[in-house]
Structures are given as C-alpha cells and as structure tokens.
C-alpha positions as CSV (number, residue, x, y, z in Angstrom):
1,M,3.5,6.2,-27.3
2,S,1.3,8.8,-25.7
3,H,2.0,10.5,-22.4
4,F,-1.2,9.1,-20.9
5,L,-0.5,5.5,-22.0
6,L,2.9,5.7,-20.3
7,K,1.4,7.1,-17.1
8,D,-1.3,4.4,-17.2
9,R,1.3,1.7,-17.6
10,A,3.4,3.2,-14.7
11,I,0.3,3.1,-12.5
12,Q,-0.5,-0.5,-13.4
13,N,3.1,-1.5,-12.6
14,F,3.1,0.5,-9.4
15,L,-0.2,-1.0,-8.2
16,R,0.9,-4.5,-9.2
17,I,3.9,-4.2,-7.0
18,F,1.8,-2.5,-4.3
19,K,-0.7,-5.4,-4.2
20,V,2.1,-8.0,-3.8
21,E,3.6,-6.1,-0.9
22,R,0.1,-5.4,0.6
23,K,-0.7,-9.1,0.5
24,K,2.5,-9.8,2.6
25,K,1.5,-7.0,5.0
26,F,-2.0,-8.4,5.4
27,V,-0.5,-11.7,6.6
28,E,1.5,-9.8,9.2
29,L,-1.4,-7.8,10.3
30,D,-3.7,-10.8,10.5
31,I,-1.2,-12.4,12.9
32,E,-1.0,-9.3,15.0
33,F,-4.8,-9.1,15.1
34,M,-5.0,-12.7,16.4
35,K,-2.5,-11.8,19.1
36,S,-4.5,-8.8,20.1
37,I,-7.6,-10.9,20.4
38,E,-5.7,-13.2,22.7
39,T,-4.7,-10.3,24.9
40,D,-8.1,-8.6,24.5
41,D,-6.3,-5.4,23.2
42,S,-9.2,-3.6,21.5
43,V,-7.1,-0.5,20.9
44,R,-4.6,-2.6,18.8
45,Q,-7.4,-4.3,17.0
46,A,-8.8,-1.0,15.9
47,E,-5.4,0.2,14.8
48,I,-5.0,-2.9,12.7
49,V,-8.4,-2.6,11.1
50,S,-7.6,1.0,10.3
51,Q,-4.2,0.0,8.7
52,K,-5.9,-2.7,6.6
53,N,-8.6,-0.3,5.4
54,T,-5.9,2.3,4.5
55,L,-4.1,-0.4,2.5
56,R,-7.3,-1.4,0.8
57,D,-8.3,2.2,-0.1
58,F,-4.8,3.3,-1.2
59,P,-5.0,2.2,-4.9
60,T,-7.9,4.6,-5.5
61,T,-5.6,7.6,-4.6
62,I,-3.3,6.9,-7.5
63,T,-4.4,8.7,-10.6
64,E,-2.7,10.1,-13.7
65,D,-3.0,13.5,-12.0
66,S,-1.1,12.3,-8.9
67,F,2.3,12.5,-10.4
68,S,4.4,13.8,-13.3
69,T,7.5,11.5,-13.0
70,L,8.3,8.0,-11.9
71,E,10.1,9.5,-8.9
72,E,7.0,11.3,-7.9
73,L,4.9,8.2,-8.3
74,R,7.3,6.2,-6.2
75,A,7.2,9.0,-3.6
76,L,3.4,8.2,-3.2
77,W,4.2,4.8,-1.7
78,P,2.7,4.7,1.8
79,T,5.9,4.2,3.7
80,D,4.2,5.0,7.0
81,I,2.3,1.7,6.8
82,L,4.1,-0.4,4.1
83,D,7.8,-0.9,3.6
84,L,9.3,-0.1,0.2
85,P,9.9,-3.1,-2.0
86,N,13.6,-4.3,-1.8
87,N,14.3,-3.3,-5.4
88,W,13.1,0.3,-4.7
89,R,15.5,1.0,-1.8
C-alpha cells in the first residue's frame, strides 16, 4: 500500500474520531452558551463562539503534509479545546 494511501487512511480515522469528540463538546458548549445568555455574559458567549468556530475549522488544518508518523498526527489534536479520546491517553 502506498505511503499516501496510508496517510489518507490515518487522516480519515483521526477526523472520524475528532468529529465524534467534537459533537460531544458542542453539546457542552451549547449548554454553557445558554447559561451565559441567562447571565447576560457576552464575553463568555464570544469565547464559546470562538471555540466552536475553531472546532469547525480544525479538520481543514490536517493534511498529508501535517505529519510524518501517527504520533505526530495525534500530537496535532487540539488539546487546548478538546480532551483526548479515552483510548488515546
């Protein structure tokens, strides 16, 4: 199997897992956003919107040129905004 097919498969698997975890995070962020509306916390609302946009845009940052090994691919996970999946810890 070619090097590029392996990388493509790795990206697909990585993004599949990312999207599952992102969906969970969106639920949490939606709840936080509703709470910030209740308290009229526009600063927190803006932070949440920014986090959600970052999570939406993240998949476009992963390309075959982004990594050489699976460890490097996993290191690209946005841990500042999204916890690592349980099976990656």
